[in-house]
Steps between C-alpha positions, in 0.01 A plus 500: 500500500464131439178309543411134480163381379367156579261356241273212598280259309703503179357368173615509142870530589717532186877560495654576160854618570645751743782748457595862540253627239205316663592640843434856373130456437207388719128541539245422767131548435165404652283284276130497595391157625840354409734641765832668430695474175877525536752550218874502567685576178400593147240341273742247341666381820488506876249367752122520507241378747173581672455516878192487717653747750806710574636657818791717595742263675784737586645846438850633533605864485863591441720762337599345167727785386590847609453797267817696416 
């Protein structure tokens, strides 16, 4: 399954490199009175921002691989 999230009202956007190692790690958490904190990548690199809202924009279900 794939899903696409749409974040709105971004603040504090910071991009500090992007590569294969950053693509393996992410975090999304609710922050009281501050919205949603998003981390794409590890602590030393990647993308960080806060959003005022998030919604599910699209889903896609497919067979990625068959089991032997």
